[in-house]
N, C-alpha and C positions, 0 to 999 in steps of 0.2 A: 970245253967248256958251250959251246952251243947244246949238245947234246943235253950236258947239264938241264940248262935253261929250257930249252923243251919238256924237258920230264918234269922240272916246277912246275909249269906253265899247266902242264894238263893236270898234274896231283890238284894245283888249285881250280881248273874251271871241274873238276870231279867231283871234291868235297862241297863245292859252291851247289851243283847239281843234286849231288844226295842231300843238301839241307832244304833244299827251298823248295815248298810243297807245287806238285804240279795244279795248274787250274783245273778244278771240278776233281781234284783228288782231297776230297774231305780240308776243304780249308776255307770251310763258309761255316758260319755260326746258328744254329737253327731251332727253331720252337716252335710247341704247336699248339694249337687249342681246338676246344668242340664247345660249342654250344647249344645246350639244351634248353632252351624256350619254354619249350610243358611245365617242366619243372621248375625252372628258372635257376639254371646253374651252369658255369662256365669250368670247365676243366682244362687245364694248363701240363705241358709236361715241362722237363728243365728245359737247358738250354744243353745243345750235343752239337759236337763237328760232326758236319757231313759234307754235302755236294747239293746245289740248291739244286741242279738239272734233278734232284732224285725226290725233289717234295712231296711227287704223287704217292711216290711209297711209304714215303718217314708217315704222310697224312692217311694212307690205308692201314700204317701198322698202329700207329696213333688211336684210330677211330675204333680197331679192334680190341686194343687193351682197353682202352675207356670202358666199351660194350661189355666185356667179357669181366672188368675186374668190379663195374657197380652197379647195380639194377637198377633196370627200369629208366635207361637213358633214350631220351628224343631228341637224338643230334640232328641237326643240319648239315654234317660231316666235318670233318676237320681239317683245319685250315695250316700250313707250316707258314710262316715265314722265315724270314734269312737276312744277316749283315755279316757285311766283312771282320768285326771283332766281336767277341762273349762278352765284352764291355756293351759296344752298342745293340747285341742283341736284347741281354738282359734289360738296358735302359726301355728299347720298345715293347720287352714285355711285362714292366713295372709301367710304363704309358697304361697299356689294355687294362694293366688289374684295376688301374687306379680311375679309368673311366668304367670300368664296370661297379665298380663300389661302390660307385654314384649314383648306379638304380638301385632300389631302395629295398627290393626283393631278391636283387640277386645274389647267389652264393656261389664262393671261389674254392674251386677244389683244385691243391696241385699234386698232382701224381707224381712226382719227379721220376717219371716215366723218360729214358732217353731213346736214341736209337743204338 
């Protein structure tokens, strides 16, 4: 009886560990922006899962993507932001877009880029 209880407890602990994402293991929701003040354009990525500790890697990749895909980009460098849920990340991104839309000459570009 004790052996069965021990085996059952081990199985429960194993399943819990297998289904719970480890911290720092793609459990954050990230989006990136790049502002080109010269051409008055702001580029937005899509929201994607990642590790906020890798933000510099995502910023470099998004910066490279925008500069390769769009001509004459004069950006100040990509910036990536993160939240704990996809909904929170999308809400933050929507707030930034709304702020950019208030600028009369700013154009927004949805790149749909993800890492």
